[in-house]
Structure formats: C-alpha cells, structure tokens
C-alpha angles and dihedrals in degrees: 000000000000116000118260114266122244113277094021111131120232126220130026117328118232119211115249119244125205117239116239115251119258116256116236115238114244114250116246113247122211108225090212091062099033110126094021122112135193123239088256091052091046091053089052088054091054104261113144115245091232092057091049092050092048091052092051092048091050091053090049092049092051091050090050092049091050089052095048094046089069094056140058085253088081091067091048090049092052091047090051090052092051091049090051091051092046091051091049092052091048092050088056091056095252095135129135109258107150133040116191116198114198131187097016124125119233091254092055102043100087095050093047094049091048091053092048089058094197111167121203112242095034112135099260097216091060095056110115102225094189091053091050091050092049092052093049093049090056089067111103093230094057125086094174139347142199125201119201129187117216114187137258101024115339136097121186120206110194117186138184109213126218111240111251111245111183150327108263121209109202137148092358098308140086125228136170116247130197125231092273092052096256115145113245102217130211092027124125107228091208088070089068107053092154094062116101117256117235123186137195143034113322093005092125092060098041103041099081097079094045093047089052090053092048090051090068091065109049094176093057093040088058089060094053118106100173144349111227120200110219119205089335090280110080144011140250115199114212114204127209091250090058098257119136123216112202114209127198122251089248136033094027092164091056091051091051091051089053090052091049091052091050091050094050092049102036107010089238093172091060097053095087094243121173097211137012112193115201098166094107109069090205099050142028115218120197135186121205117221112278093012116140094217137018119266124219108244110176147328117253090229088067095050 
C-alpha cells in the first residue's frame, strides 16, 4: 500500500460537534430603583427632552415651595409676587385715577373719602372693594354703601346717608347724631342750628320716638328749646320761654295730645307758667312762675 501522504490523519475520524453557546447571567435588579429610568433611558423610550426637563424643574420647584412654606421667607415671596403683579398692572395703565363719590352731602364728603382711603396711582385691579365698603359704612353719616370698579381708572363710591336727627349734649360736649342714635363724627354741631337739642344719658337712643311725635305739631315744636332725658326713663321738654313740660315715662304721644287740647281751649302755653306736669294721666298739675308750690289746674277728663 502506498504510504500515507503528509498531513493525512491516521486512525478513525470522529465527527466534530459544535459547542453550545454560553448563557448570559441575568443582571441583578435593585427593588428600590425598579421602574425608574434615567433621562437617557427615557429618551430611548421616546419621551421628548423638553418634557423631561420640565418635569424635573417642577419637582424642584415643589421642593423649594415646601421648604419656603416653613419659613418667614414664604411671606416675603408672596409679597414679592404681589409687588410684581401690581407693577405689571400699573405698566398696563390700570391705575386708580378718579374717585367718584355719590349720594354724600357736602358736610360728609371729607370724612367718607378719608375712610375710603383710595390712593391715586394704586393698581386698580388690586383694590379690595369689600374692604373699602366696610370702611365707608363705619362712618356715622353712612347707612349703606356700594363700591364699583370701572376700568381702566375709576372707582365709584355710592352712599346712602343716615338722616341727621339732633345735636346731643352729653358728658360736657356736643355731637351730631343720626336718626338711629349713632354719633356722626368730625362734624361741627354749630353748622346745624336747626337740629333739635337733646340732653342727658341715653338721649341719643331714645329721642327718635319723641321727635316723631313732636313733628306732628309744628307750632309746639317751634317752642321747644331742648329735650332733657331724666333718669334714662322719661323726658322733660324745656321751652324757649323757660317753661318745662314734664312727660310720663310711657304714652308720651298721648300726653302731648292732652297738652295740645289744653292749649287750644285755654291757651295754657301762653300763661307764663313755670312747669306743666303731664306725668299723671288723670290730672295736669301746673306751677305759675314764682309760686312756692304747684297748683292743681284741671283734670284730664274735663279737657
């Protein structure tokens, strides 16, 4: 047999087998970070970079707000924001320039405007209308008020005034009071010489009913100099001629009608009497001037 050629393998030839591929070890996953992704991973998933950045900035802003809310810096931050808004409104021309006051008398205007405290140049959208109304309604002249904003630069303050009732002398001073007894401040009583004069503790709260009754008899009302509250329970009426009419604690209007009947029949108010006592509903007691004691004049049943 011919010799084996060089390179020829001797012996039986075994078929070659392919080695199986190595299996990759699974990567360990931290449960604390499972489900989270980095910005790079998010981009691979298709999220825009701008959206990712905005989300991160939002989280940072919320964290900053939570930090500031626990400190006085929160108040400063809010104040800064308000100033920025105010400045923006002002730059747009929305500034208070005109205040219209409606329904106020000349005597009341200064006090009402001072209470409103509306400053020209204030950003008009920041004016608290309810607060302005509350301040105006605390003025003694004012029964009610409305405050209206008219853009770009006007605020209207419309008031309903309380009718003035009387000048009240009390505790050594004189003040003007409205028809509900409220003191109308910052008003000179000498400017209202036609208002009735009431005197004594509690006179401001009790005078309304008596003044209404007196209003029905203009002739008698013209004789009245002052209404004097006695012991906070009844009235004496002092007349211009010096006479005093004593009224009962109740049924004042009925007593005044009795006085009117006596005057029509006997001109009692022209007799120069010092005192006319109407406190007893059954009898009128009068005292002439200079008399030491009162004299019985007449029974009311005979009037």
